[in-house]
ZANU-540964 format. One record per residue: residue number from 1; x, y, z of N, C-alpha, C in turn. Coordinates in pm, 1 decimal, always signed. Atoms other than C-alpha are relative to their C-alpha. Layout:
% ZANU-540964
SEMI     n       n.xx       n.yy       n.zz      ca.xx      ca.yy      ca.zz       c.xx       c.yy       c.zz
SEMI   NUM          X          Y          Z          X          Y          Z          X          Y          Z
...
***
This chain:
% ZANU-540964
SEMI     n       n.xx       n.yy       n.zz      ca.xx      ca.yy      ca.zz       c.xx       c.yy       c.zz
SEMI     1     -126.1      +68.1      -28.5     +494.5    +3247.0    -1251.4      +83.0      +79.3     +101.5
SEMI     2      -79.6      -82.5      -90.7     +658.6    +3540.9    -1075.3      -52.2       -8.9     +142.9
SEMI     3      +58.6      +12.9     -133.8     +413.9    +3514.7     -784.5      +40.5     -131.9      +63.3
SEMI     4      -41.7     +131.5      -48.5     +494.1    +3145.9     -753.1     +145.2       +2.5      +48.3
SEMI     5     -141.9       -7.8      -36.2     +868.8    +3216.3     -748.9      +20.4      +82.7     +126.5
SEMI     6       -9.2      -82.4     -121.1     +818.9    +3487.5     -487.2      -40.3      -80.4     +123.9
SEMI     7      +46.2      +82.2     -111.4     +620.8    +3252.5     -264.6     +103.2     -108.4      +32.8
SEMI     8     -100.1     +104.9      -18.8     +881.2    +2980.8     -316.2     +121.4      +54.4      +74.7
SEMI     9     -115.1      -63.2      -64.8    +1157.3    +3219.3     -212.4      -30.9      +36.0     +145.2
SEMI    10      +39.2      -40.0     -134.9     +963.6    +3342.0      +91.5      -21.2     -120.1      +92.7
SEMI    11      +36.3     +117.7      -80.0     +870.2    +2990.7     +203.7      +98.9     -114.5      -20.2
SEMI    12     -100.1     +102.8      +30.3    +1195.6    +2806.1     +134.7       +7.3     -107.7     +108.1
SEMI    13       -9.4      +97.5     -109.3    +1211.2    +2642.7     +476.4     -122.1      -90.3       +3.5
SEMI    14     +123.7      +77.8       -0.5     +847.8    +2535.8     +465.1       -3.0      -95.6     -118.7
SEMI    15       -2.4      +85.0     +119.5     +888.3    +2402.2     +109.0      +97.2     -116.5      +19.3
SEMI    16      -98.1     +105.7      -26.6    +1197.0    +2206.3     +219.5      -60.9     -106.1      +91.3
SEMI    17      +66.4      +95.3      -89.4     +989.8    +2048.1     +498.1     -100.5      -85.3      -76.9
SEMI    18      +95.5      +75.0      +81.3     +718.4    +1951.0     +250.1      +71.6     -105.8      -83.8
SEMI    19      -77.2      +93.4      +83.4     +979.2    +1791.5      +22.5      +55.5     -114.5      +84.4
SEMI    20      -55.6     +102.7      -87.8    +1138.9    +1606.5     +313.5     -107.5      -99.4      +42.6
SEMI    21     +111.0      +87.8      -38.1     +802.5    +1470.4     +428.0      -40.6      -89.3     -116.0
SEMI    22      +40.5      +76.7     +117.7     +719.2    +1361.2      +74.1     +101.0     -109.2      -32.2
SEMI    23     -105.1      +98.4      +26.6    +1053.2    +1188.0      +21.4       -4.6     -112.4     +103.8
SEMI    24       +8.0     +100.3     -106.0    +1019.3    +1011.1     +357.6     -119.5      -92.5      -21.5
SEMI    25     +118.7      +81.2      +26.4     +666.6     +895.4     +272.0      +22.8      -93.1     -118.9
SEMI    26      -28.8      +79.7     +119.1     +782.9     +774.9      -70.0      +94.0     -115.8      +34.3
SEMI    27      -95.3     +104.5      -40.0    +1074.6     +582.7      +82.8      -69.9     -108.6      +80.8
SEMI    28      +73.4      +97.2      -80.6     +842.7     +418.3     +335.4      -92.0      -84.8      -86.9
SEMI    29      +89.2      +72.3      +89.8     +592.9     +326.8      +62.9      +73.2     -102.6      -84.8
SEMI    30      -80.5      +93.0      +78.5     +868.9     +163.6     -141.7      +58.1     -112.3      +87.0
SEMI    31      -59.3      +99.2      -90.2    +1002.6      -19.5     +164.2     -101.6     -101.6      +50.5
SEMI    32     +101.0      +88.2      -57.8     +672.7     -170.2     +280.2       -6.6     -138.6      -65.3
SEMI    33       +3.4     +135.3      +59.3     +667.7     -454.0      +20.5     +111.6      -90.2      +51.7
SEMI    34     -112.2      +78.6      -50.4    +1010.9     -565.6     +142.5      -18.5      -33.4     +148.1
SEMI    35      +25.0      +23.8     -142.3     +913.6     -525.9     +508.6     -102.8     -111.0      +17.7
SEMI    36     +104.9     +101.7       -9.3     +596.4     -730.3     +457.9      +52.1     -136.0      -44.7
SEMI    37      -55.7     +126.2      +49.6     +786.3     -993.2     +257.7      +89.4      -64.1     +105.8
SEMI    38      -89.0      +50.8     -104.4    +1041.7    -1025.6     +537.5      -80.1      -59.3     +115.2
SEMI    39      +85.1      +50.3     -109.1     +770.9    -1063.8     +803.4      -67.7     -130.6      -41.2
SEMI    40      +67.9     +119.7      +48.6     +583.9    -1318.2     +588.3      +95.6     -118.3       -8.8
SEMI    41     -100.1     +106.2       +7.9     +906.8    -1513.2     +541.2      +29.6      -56.8     +138.7
SEMI    42      -27.6      +43.3     -137.2     +966.7    -1526.5     +915.9     -123.3      -63.2      +64.2
SEMI    43     +125.4      +52.7      -55.9     +599.5    -1596.6     +995.0      -95.6      -29.7     -115.3
SEMI    44      +78.6      +33.4     +119.6     +441.0    -1775.7     +693.5     -151.3       +8.9      +19.1
SEMI    45     +144.9       -4.7      -22.8      +98.3    -1785.0     +857.4      -57.0     +141.0      -20.3
SEMI    46      +44.9     -137.7      +22.1      +85.4    -1405.7     +814.4       +3.0      +39.9     -147.7
SEMI    47      -16.5      -34.3     +141.6     +160.6    -1418.8     +440.9     -129.9      +43.2      -68.1
SEMI    48     +124.8      -44.1      +66.2     -207.4    -1405.0     +326.5      -47.1     +137.0      +46.6
SEMI    49      +43.8     -128.4      -56.2     -268.8    -1106.0     +555.5      +85.8     +114.7      -51.6
SEMI    50      -94.2     -105.8      +35.7      +40.1     -913.6     +442.0      +19.3      +15.3     -149.8
SEMI    51       -9.9      -15.9     +145.0      -17.5     -943.3      +68.8      -24.4     +145.8      -33.9
SEMI    52      +13.9     -142.9      +30.4      +39.4     -589.7      -65.8      -65.5      +20.2     -134.9
SEMI    53      +61.4      -34.0     +128.2     -140.5     -417.0     -348.2     +100.5      -16.7     -113.5
SEMI    54      -85.1      +10.4     +117.2       -2.3     -500.7     -688.5     +111.3     -101.5      +15.0
SEMI    55     -105.7      +98.6      -21.7     +197.5     -800.4     -562.9      +30.9      -77.2     -129.0
SEMI    56      -21.0      +68.8     +126.7     +150.5     -950.5     -909.8     +110.6      +65.4      -83.4
SEMI    57     -102.4      -71.6      +75.7     +397.1     -690.4    -1033.6     +140.9      -39.6      +41.0
SEMI    58     -133.2      +38.4      -45.5     +684.6     -848.4     -841.3      +74.4     +120.5      +54.1
SEMI    59      -79.8     -112.7      -50.5     +969.0     -606.2     -765.8      -53.6     +135.5      -45.5
SEMI    60      +54.7     -125.9      +51.6     +786.6     -343.9     -974.7     -102.0      +64.5      +91.2
SEMI    61      +98.5      -55.7      -91.5     +541.0     -297.3     -687.4      +55.7     +123.5      +70.9
SEMI    62      -58.8     -116.0      -68.4     +788.0      -49.4     -534.3      -20.6     +128.3      -79.6
SEMI    63      +19.0     -118.9      +82.9     +714.8     +184.8     -825.2     -140.5      +58.9      +13.5
SEMI    64     +136.7      -49.6      -12.9     +346.6     +220.7     -735.0       -8.0     +131.1      +79.0
SEMI    65       +4.5     -129.1      -71.2     +401.9     +492.9     -470.7      +57.0     +113.9      -83.7
SEMI    66      -59.7     -103.8      +85.1     +625.0     +681.7     -714.0      -96.7      +41.1     -109.8
SEMI    67      +97.8      -31.0     +104.1     +363.2     +656.9     -988.1     -114.0      +83.8      +53.6
SEMI    68     +107.7      -76.7      -62.6      +94.5     +784.3     -751.0      +43.5     +143.7      +25.9
SEMI    69      -51.1     -134.7      -28.6     +312.7    +1078.4     -649.3      +16.5      +80.1     -128.2
SEMI    70      -21.6      -71.6     +125.8     +408.6    +1169.9    -1007.0     -132.0      +39.2      -65.0
SEMI    71     +131.6      -31.6      +55.6      +46.2    +1153.1    -1119.7      -62.4     +117.7      +75.1
SEMI    72      +55.8     -109.2      -80.9      -58.3    +1379.0     -832.0      +69.0     +131.9      -30.4
SEMI    73      -75.1     -121.7      +32.4     +218.2    +1629.6     -904.9      -37.5      +52.4     -138.2
SEMI    74      +40.2      -40.9     +134.7     +118.6    +1630.7    -1271.9     -133.2      +72.9       +3.5
SEMI    75     +131.5      -64.4      -11.2     -239.6    +1715.7    -1176.5      +11.0     +137.6      +65.8
SEMI    76      -20.0     -128.7      -68.8     -122.4    +1991.8     -941.2      +56.7     +104.2      -96.8
SEMI    77      -61.1      -91.6      +96.1      +94.0    +2148.0    -1214.0      -98.5      +37.2     -109.8
SEMI    78      +96.9      -26.0     +106.4     -174.5    +2111.1    -1481.4     -109.5      +94.7      +47.2
SEMI    79     +102.4      -88.6      -56.0     -433.8    +2274.5    -1255.1      +51.4     +143.1       +7.9
SEMI    80      -58.2     -134.0      -12.0     -199.0    +2568.9    -1190.5      +12.7      +66.8     -136.1
SEMI    81      -13.8      -54.6     +135.3     -140.0    +2611.5    -1564.3     -135.5      +40.2      -58.0
SEMI    82     +131.5      -24.7      +60.7     -509.3    +2595.4    -1656.5      -81.6     +104.5      +75.8
SEMI    83      +80.2      -92.4      -80.9     -666.1    +2786.3    -1367.1      +77.3     +124.5      +40.4
SEMI    84      -82.8     -109.4      -49.5     -375.5    +3011.5    -1283.6      +48.3      -31.3     +140.7
SEMI    85      -62.1      +31.5     -127.9     -147.6    +2993.0     -983.0      -84.1      +47.5     +118.4
SEMI    86      +74.1      -58.3     -111.1     -367.8    +3218.0     -764.9     -116.0      -88.4      +45.3
SEMI    87     +114.4      +84.2      -33.9     -656.8    +2966.8     -776.5      +39.3     -145.9      +19.5
SEMI    88      -45.7     +139.2       +5.0     -444.9    +2654.3     -762.3      +21.8      -62.7     +138.0
SEMI    89      -35.7      +77.0     -119.1     -388.0    +2381.2     -505.5     +144.5      +27.0      +38.5
SEMI    90     -141.7      -26.2      -23.8      -17.4    +2453.7     -543.2      +18.5     +121.8      +89.0
SEMI    91      -10.4     -121.7      -81.8      -62.8    +2803.7     -398.5      -46.6      -27.3     +142.9
SEMI    92      +53.8      +25.9     -133.9     -274.1    +2677.4     -108.7      +96.7      -84.8      +82.3
SEMI    93      -96.6      +84.0      -72.3      -15.9    +2412.4      -20.2     +125.3      +79.4      +34.9
SEMI    94     -126.4      -71.5      -18.7     +286.2    +2638.4      -63.8      -11.5     +112.4     +102.2
SEMI    95      +16.9     -112.1      -93.1     +144.8    +2933.3     +129.7      -59.4      -44.4     +134.0
SEMI    96      +52.4      +55.4     -124.8      -10.7    +2707.0     +394.6     -115.4      +84.7      +53.1
SEMI    97     +109.3      -88.9      -41.7     -322.0    +2926.7     +399.3     -133.5      -73.3      +11.4
SEMI    98     +123.8      +75.9       -9.3     -576.3    +2644.5     +408.5      +23.2     -128.6      +78.4
SEMI    99      -13.7     +123.2      -78.5     -586.0    +2386.0     +690.1      -63.1     -119.9      -70.2
SEMI   100      +67.9     +109.0      +68.7     -825.6    +2182.1     +476.8      +89.3      -61.8     -107.6
SEMI   101      -88.2      +50.2     +105.6     -582.4    +2153.8     +183.0     +122.8      -66.7      +61.7
SEMI   102     -112.2      +63.7      -70.3     -300.7    +2076.3     +427.9      -38.5     -142.4      +39.9
SEMI   103      +48.7     +133.1      -35.8     -512.3    +1784.5     +548.9       -2.7      -91.9     -122.0
SEMI   104       +1.0      +80.2     +122.6     -559.6    +1665.9     +190.4     +141.0      -44.3      -37.7
SEMI   105     -138.9      +32.9      +29.0     -182.4    +1677.4     +142.0      +48.7     -111.5      +92.2
SEMI   106      -39.4     +104.4      -95.3     -133.7    +1467.0     +455.0      -62.7     -134.0      -36.4
SEMI   107      +63.6     +124.3      +46.9     -383.2    +1212.0     +322.0      +75.5      -57.1     -120.4
SEMI   108      -83.6      +46.3     +111.6     -174.7    +1196.1       +2.8     +123.7      -71.5      +53.1
SEMI   109     -117.6      +62.1      -58.6     +130.5    +1120.3     +216.0      -34.3     -134.7      +63.5
SEMI   110      +42.7     +128.1      -57.0      -64.7     +847.6     +396.4      -11.4     -107.0     -107.5
SEMI   111      +14.9      +97.0     +108.8     -138.7     +683.0      +62.6     +134.1      -42.9      -56.1
SEMI   112     -125.5      +38.9      +63.8     +208.6     +697.2      -90.1      +95.7      -66.3      +99.2
SEMI   113      -85.3      +62.0     -100.8     +369.5     +592.2     +239.2      -39.9     -143.7      +29.2
SEMI   114      +49.3     +133.2      -30.3     +158.8     +276.9     +257.7      -68.9       -9.6     +134.7
SEMI   115      +62.0       +3.4     -132.2      +26.9     +373.8     +600.4     -151.7      -17.3       -9.3
SEMI   116     +143.3      +21.2      +17.7     -329.5     +387.1     +466.8      -29.7     -149.1      -15.0
SEMI   117      +13.0     +144.5      +14.3     -283.9      +22.0     +368.2       +9.2      -68.3     +136.9
SEMI   118      -17.7      +57.1     -133.7     -161.8      -58.8     +721.1     -124.3      +24.6      +84.9
SEMI   119     +122.3      -31.1      -74.9     -461.0     +120.1     +876.2     -116.5      -86.4      -48.3
SEMI   120     +104.7      +84.9      +55.5     -688.7      -72.4     +639.9      +10.8     -143.0      +50.4
SEMI   121      -21.7     +135.5      -52.1     -534.4     -400.8     +749.8      -44.0       -9.2     +145.8
SEMI   122      +35.2       +1.6     -141.6     -579.9     -310.5    +1116.3     -151.5       +8.1      +19.5
SEMI   123     +144.1      -18.6      -17.1     -940.3     -194.2    +1078.6      -80.9     -117.6      -54.3
SEMI   124      +68.7     +119.0      +52.2    -1030.8     -505.9     +878.1      +43.8     -125.3      +76.1
SEMI   125      -50.7     +110.0      -82.4     -860.4     -721.2    +1145.0      +80.0      -99.7      -84.2
SEMI   126      -84.4      +84.1      +84.6     -622.1     -850.7     +880.8      -74.6      -70.7     -111.1
SEMI   127      +79.9      +74.5      +97.6     -905.1     -965.5     +655.3       -6.1      +61.0     -138.1
SEMI   128      +14.3      -69.2     +127.4     -863.4     -717.2     +369.8      +54.2      -81.8     -117.2
SEMI   129      -59.5      +72.5     +112.3     -624.5     -915.1     +148.8      -47.8     -144.5      -11.2
SEMI   130      +61.6     +132.0      +14.4     -755.2    -1264.8     +235.4     -136.4       +5.8      -68.6
SEMI   131     +130.7      -15.6      +65.2    -1102.5    -1140.7     +134.4      +16.8      +29.7     -147.8
SEMI   132      -25.5      -32.8     +140.2     -961.7     -993.5     -186.1      +46.2     -123.2      -77.2
SEMI   133      -48.7     +121.6      +65.8     -780.8    -1318.6     -268.8     -113.0     -100.6      -19.1
SEMI   134     +115.1      +89.8      +11.5    -1099.5    -1517.0     -203.9      -86.4      +39.4     -119.4
SEMI   135      +81.4      -46.5     +112.2    -1292.7    -1301.1     -450.2      +68.3      -26.9     -133.6
SEMI   136      -73.6      +28.2     +123.4    -1019.9    -1333.2     -714.0      -10.0     -147.8      -36.4
SEMI   137       +2.8     +144.9      +23.7    -1023.9    -1710.5     -671.8     -140.3      -47.1      -39.4
SEMI   138     +136.4      +44.9      +25.3    -1402.3    -1756.7     -664.7      -59.3      +59.2     -127.2
SEMI   139      +53.5      -65.9     +120.1    -1470.7    -1510.9     -947.2     +108.7      +18.5     -105.0
SEMI   140     -111.3       -8.0      +94.4    -1155.3    -1575.7    -1147.0      -36.6      -46.1     -139.8
SEMI   141      +43.6      +36.7     +134.6    -1334.2    -1596.0    -1479.9     +103.1      +39.9     -105.0
SEMI   142     -109.7      -44.6      +88.1    -1043.4    -1408.1    -1641.1      -44.4       +9.6     -145.5
SEMI   143      +61.2       -9.1     +132.2    -1254.8    -1314.5    -1941.4      +97.8      +47.6     -106.6
SEMI   144      -90.6      -58.9      +99.3     -976.6    -1116.3    -2110.2     +143.5      -50.8      +13.4
SEMI   145     -135.7      +50.3      -24.7     -680.6    -1326.5    -1998.0      +71.9      -41.1     -128.2
SEMI   146      -61.6      +47.1     +124.9     -622.4    -1462.4    -2350.9      +11.1     +109.4     -105.1
SEMI   147       -8.4     -112.9      +93.0     -639.1    -1118.7    -2510.7     +127.8      +78.1      +28.6
SEMI   148     -129.4      -66.0      -19.1     -303.6     -951.1    -2565.8       -5.0     +152.1      -12.8
SEMI   149       +9.6     -144.1      +23.5     -434.0     -600.8    -2637.8       +3.1      +78.4     +130.4
SEMI   150      -12.0      -83.2     -120.3     -310.3     -367.3    -2365.1     -105.5     +109.8       -0.4
SEMI   151     +100.9     -106.4      +12.7     -544.9      -97.6    -2495.8     -136.9      -49.8      +43.9
SEMI   152     +129.4      +57.5      -37.4     -847.7     -326.0    -2459.1       -5.4      -25.9     +150.0
SEMI   153       -4.7      +26.2     -144.0     -739.8     -433.7    -2109.6      -20.5     +128.4      +78.7
SEMI   154       +9.7     -127.3      -71.0     -701.1      -73.2    -2000.7     -140.9      +58.2      -10.4
SEMI   155     +132.1      -59.4      +22.7    -1030.2      +41.5    -2154.2     -107.6      -72.8      +80.3
SEMI   156     +100.9      +78.2      -72.3    -1236.1     -242.1    -2005.5      +15.9      +18.6     +150.0
SEMI   157      -24.2      -19.8     -142.7    -1072.4     -204.7    -1665.6      -46.8     +137.8      +44.7
SEMI   158      +40.6     -137.1      -34.7    -1132.4     +172.6    -1667.3     -152.1      +10.4      +10.5
SEMI   159     +146.7       -5.8       -0.1    -1501.7     +128.4    -1752.6      -56.5      -74.5     +120.9
SEMI   160      +51.3      +80.4     -110.3    -1560.1     -148.5    -1498.1      +32.3      +64.0     +135.8
SEMI   161      -38.0      -60.7     -127.8    -1369.1      +28.2    -1222.3      -82.1     +125.2      +26.0
SEMI   162      +82.4     -119.7      -14.8    -1559.3     +351.0    -1285.8     -142.6      -37.0      +41.1
SEMI   163     +135.7      +46.6      -30.6    -1890.2     +162.4    -1275.5      -11.2      -40.7     +146.8
SEMI   164       +5.1      +46.8     -137.9    -1812.4       -8.5     -943.8      +29.9     +113.3      +97.7
SEMI   165      -31.3     -113.2      -87.2    -1661.7     +308.2     -796.1     -122.1      +88.7      +19.0
SEMI   166     +121.0      -82.3       -7.8    -1981.1     +496.9     -876.2      -99.2      -59.4     +100.4
SEMI   167      +98.8      +61.6      -88.5    -2206.6     +244.0     -701.4      +52.5      -15.5     +142.6
SEMI   168      -58.6       +4.1     -134.2    -1964.7     +203.9     -410.8      -15.7     +136.0      +67.0
SEMI   169      +16.3     -135.6      -52.7    -1978.9     +581.7     -369.9     -144.6      +24.4      +41.7
SEMI   170     +141.3      -13.6      -37.4    -2358.2     +571.3     -371.8      -27.1      -72.6     +132.1
SEMI   171      +17.0      +78.2     -122.3    -2341.9     +302.3     -102.1      +58.3      +73.8     +120.1
SEMI   172      -63.8      -75.3     -108.0    -2107.4     +521.4     +104.7      -85.9     +116.9      +46.5
SEMI   173      +88.8     -111.1      -35.9    -2376.6     +790.4     +103.2     -126.2      -47.3      +71.5
SEMI   174     +114.0      +50.8      -76.2    -2627.8     +563.0     +277.3      +28.3      +12.8     +149.1
SEMI   175      -14.0      -14.1     -145.1    -2689.1     +568.5     +651.7     +102.4      -97.2      +56.7
SEMI   176      -89.1     +103.5      -52.1    -2478.5     +255.3     +693.2     +143.6      +49.4       +9.8
SEMI   177     -141.0      -37.5       +6.3    -2147.7     +414.5     +593.1      +25.2     +151.1       -4.2
SEMI   178      -19.7     -144.3      +12.8    -2207.4     +790.0     +590.4      +95.4      +55.0     +105.8
SEMI   179      -88.2      -49.4     -105.0    -2029.7     +843.4     +924.4     +146.6      -17.9      -37.1
SEMI   180     -136.0      +23.5      +47.8    -1717.8     +698.6     +760.9      +30.3      +89.8     -119.6
SEMI   181      -24.9      -72.0     +124.9    -1756.7     +866.4     +423.3       +4.1     +151.3      +19.0
SEMI   182       +2.3     -145.1      -17.5    -1814.3    +1212.3     +567.4     +139.1      +57.8      +23.4
SEMI   183     -139.6      -46.3       -5.8    -1437.6    +1229.8     +624.0      +36.4      +66.4     -132.7
SEMI   184      -29.9      -54.0     +132.5    -1413.9    +1288.7     +248.9      -72.0     +133.6      -22.6
SEMI   185      +80.1     -120.8      +23.4    -1687.9    +1552.2     +254.2      +22.8     +108.5     +104.7
SEMI   186      -30.0     -102.2     -100.5    -1539.0    +1741.2     +547.0      +94.3     +106.7      -53.7
SEMI   187      -91.8      -98.0      +59.6    -1305.7    +1929.6     +310.1      -69.2     +135.0      -17.4
SEMI   188      +53.6     -135.4      +14.9    -1353.8    +2305.5     +300.1      +41.2      +63.8     -132.0
SEMI   189      -43.6      -50.0     +131.3    -1178.3    +2354.5      -34.8       +3.7     -114.5      -99.4
SEMI   190      -15.3      +98.1     +107.4    -1209.6    +2168.7     -362.1     +138.9      +17.1      -60.7
SEMI   191     -132.5       -5.4      +60.8     -868.9    +2078.6     -501.7      +33.9     -138.0      -53.8
SEMI   192      -31.5     +124.9      +68.1     -693.3    +1805.3     -697.6      +52.3     -108.5      +94.1
SEMI   193      -44.5     +100.5      -96.5     -568.1    +1630.5     -380.3     -116.1      -59.7      +79.5
SEMI   194     +115.9      +41.2      -78.4     -918.8    +1586.1     -239.6      -32.8     -149.4      -11.7
SEMI   195      +32.7     +143.5       +8.8     -964.3    +1229.0     -375.9      +74.2      -87.9     +100.2
SEMI   196      -75.4      +80.8      -95.4     -703.6    +1109.8     -123.4      -57.9       +8.1     +141.3
SEMI   197      +58.1      -17.1     -134.3     -909.7    +1230.1     +174.8     -109.7     -104.3      +18.7
SEMI   198      +95.0     +108.7      -19.8    -1075.8     +899.5     +258.6      +33.2      -76.9     +127.0
SEMI   199      -16.3      +84.3     -118.0    -1129.0     +690.0     +568.3      +62.7     -133.7      -41.7
SEMI   200      -60.7     +129.3      +34.6     -920.4     +367.2     +576.2     -100.1     -109.8      -34.7
SEMI   201     +102.1     +100.7      +33.2    -1243.0     +163.2     +566.1      -37.2       +9.9     -147.6
SEMI   202      +26.2      -15.5     +143.4    -1306.3     +310.0     +219.7     +110.5      -66.2      -82.2
SEMI   203     -111.3      +66.5      +66.7     -961.6     +183.2     +122.2      -23.5     -150.9       -2.3
SEMI   204      +31.6     +143.0       -7.4    -1068.3     -164.5     +236.7     -106.4      -36.0     -102.6
SEMI   205     +109.2      +26.2      +94.2    -1389.4     -146.9      +33.8      +50.2       +3.9     -143.3
SEMI   206      -53.5      -12.9     +135.7    -1204.1      -29.5     -278.2      +91.4     -117.3      -35.1
SEMI   207      -88.4     +113.4      +23.5     -946.1     -307.9     -239.8      -80.0     -125.3      -31.9
SEMI   208      +80.1     +121.0      +17.8    -1216.4     -572.4     -219.2      -74.1       -0.2     -133.4
SEMI   209      +69.3       +4.0     +129.4    -1426.7     -465.1     -516.7      +99.2       +9.0     -115.5
SEMI   210     -103.5       +0.1     +102.6    -1106.5     -398.9     -711.3      +48.1     -141.2      -29.5
SEMI   211      -40.9     +139.0      +18.1    -1005.8     -761.7     -653.7     -104.6      -77.9      -78.8
SEMI   212     +108.8      +66.0      +73.4    -1346.0     -878.1     -779.1       +9.2      +32.8     -149.5
SEMI   213      -11.0      -41.5     +139.6    -1302.7     -676.1    -1099.5     +116.3      -69.4      -68.0
SEMI   214     -118.1      +63.7      +58.8     -951.8     -813.7    -1158.7      -22.6     -148.8      -21.1
SEMI   215      +27.8     +141.7      +14.3    -1071.5    -1168.4    -1101.3      -89.1      -29.7     -118.7
SEMI   216      +93.6      +19.6     +109.7    -1357.7    -1137.8    -1347.2      +67.0      +29.5     -134.7
SEMI   217      -57.9      -41.4     +128.0    -1160.1     -957.7    -1617.8     +128.4      -74.4      -34.2
SEMI   218     -126.9      +65.3      +27.7     -822.1    -1123.5    -1579.0      +97.0      +84.7      -81.5
SEMI   219      -88.8      -87.6      +76.2     -642.2     -819.6    -1718.0     +141.8      -12.4      +53.7
SEMI   220     -139.9      +12.9      -39.0     -264.5     -812.8    -1709.9      +43.1     +116.6      +89.3
SEMI   221      -44.7     -107.0      -91.9      -99.5     -620.3    -1424.5      +72.8     +111.7      -71.5
***
């Protein structure tokens, strides 16, 4: 703890910059649903393209970036407590001694800011959300829609999402998509922020198979 406090004191300006960047990314991520809604209202033909993740949550969609950030911070703190500060991601970020971990942190900011979503829309030529909506509609079996158990919904969704994520990851390791997926494997340090280091095309793929899972299961948002 004392080492952490010493580093914090020595790197106050740098830490303030990190906090400012994070707050700015969070604000942008919370603003995107309103920005997209405004654009869709002015240009209705763009509405299917600008559908944001978790739109079923209504106004609560603005809390998704905050939830992602809080979950990430929890993992960073837990890692520091279990492994010790000297071996933690927190130390690498705070002391800025690893360009690789700095890159992972920037990828986290891309996710919570919503910019990864924007890049995904651009790289899919606007087809990411229309494709996701098509899958939800065509495979909308909603098997668990009449079940009120939140625990069951969560458990089934976790199992199905893990299953599809595993096979999607295997697919990303084939010759077809390896050039894209190697962005994730270019990291030089393992840390708890590494899962955010992904090419926007991977975000598109995850959005599409995630929509298929939600359509089949019909779990509550």
